[in-house]
N, C-alpha and C positions, 0 to 999 in steps of 0.2 A: 944690043940684044933686041929681038922682035917680040913684042908681047901681044898675045892673042886676046882679044877682048871678046868674051862670050856674049852672043846675042841669042835671044829667043824669038820664037814664033810671034810673040806678043809685041815684039819690036821694042823690047826693054832692053838697053845697053846697061850691063851691069856696071855700077859704080866701082871704081877702082878699089875702094875700101872693102869691098865684099870679095874681092878675089883673094885675099890673104888673110891669115897665115895658112890656111887649108883649102882644099879644093872644093869644099862643100859651103855655098854661099849662106845658107841658113845658120851653119855653125859659126861662120865668121860674124853674122849679125848678133849671134848669141853672145859671142865673145865680147863684142863691143858693149852690148847692153849689161852684161855681168860685169864689165869693168868700170861701169859709170858709178860714181859714189853718191849721186843724188837720187837713185831709183830705190824705192822701196821695196820691202820683202814681199808684199803682194805682187808686185810686177816681177820680181826675181822668180817666184814660183811659177808664174805664167810662162816665162822664158823657159824655165826647165822643161814645162809641159810642151811648150812649142817645138823645142829641139827633140824632144822624145817622140812627138807625133811626126815630125819630118823623118826622123829615123825609121820609124814604123812603116811609114809610106814607102820608103826606099826598100825596105825588107819585103814589104807586101808586093811591091812592083816586080822585083827581081825574082821572088818566089812564085807568085801567082799570075802575074800579067804577062811578063816576057815570055814569049814563045807558047802563049796560051791559045793561039789561034785567033785571037781578037783581031779586028780589022786595023790596018795601018793608021787610019785616022784617029780611031779611039786611043790607040797605043800613044800616038804623038800627043793627044790631048792630055792623057795621063801623066806623060812625062813632064809636061809643062805645068801641071796643076799645083805642085809644091812650090815651085818658082813664083806663081801668081801669089800665093799665100806670103812668101817671104817678101815679095815686093810691097804688099800692102802693109806688113809690119814694119818694113824698112822706111816707108814714106812717113808713117806715124812716128817712128823712132827719130827721123831727121827733124821733123816738126818739134818734138820734144827737146831735143838737143839744142836747136836754135832758141827756143823759149827760155831754157836754162842759162844759156850763154849771152842772152840779150842784156845789154848794159842799161837800157832804159828802165827806170823805176816805175813809171807809170803803168800801172795794172799788171806789173810783172807777175806777182803771185797768182792772180787770176788766169793769165796766160798759161803758167806752168801747170796750175790744176787742170785747165781745160785740155792741154796736150797730153798731160798724164792720163786723163780719163780716155782720151782718144787712143793712146797706146794700149791701155787695158783692153779697150773695146777691139782694137785690131787683133791683139793676141788672142782674145777669146774667140773671135770670128774665125780666125786662122786655125785654132785648135779644134773648133767644132767641125770646120769644113774638112780638115785632114782626117779626123775621125770618121766623117760621114762618108767620104770617098771609099774608105776601106770597109765600111759597114760596121765599125766599131760603135762601142756605146760607152758613155763617160761613166 
């Protein structure tokens, strides 16, 4: 079976784990984060907001942008926007996962706290950016 690896203009090759179980990479990332037993409720609420904003971006794009007469370059940029936000959250998520699974005890608690704070920051930044691109308010 041949597997097509999705590439983006930003030249980010999507990691295999973001290709399943569904075709929406942000949803797959959310599923991974929601399945993690060490993530707190504060992060879980942000994950919910992140996936909501990703979905609202897709709806906005399909209803208002596609076929709107905007230039090709602008439309292509908008199609990649959600993926850029997913990438930033994914990178913070990977760092968090590594910090939690690290077997070294030296400074582990601090590393987990730092990575958790970075994940919160990445989620908050992505949520704000996704809202901003649509002109929504929090």
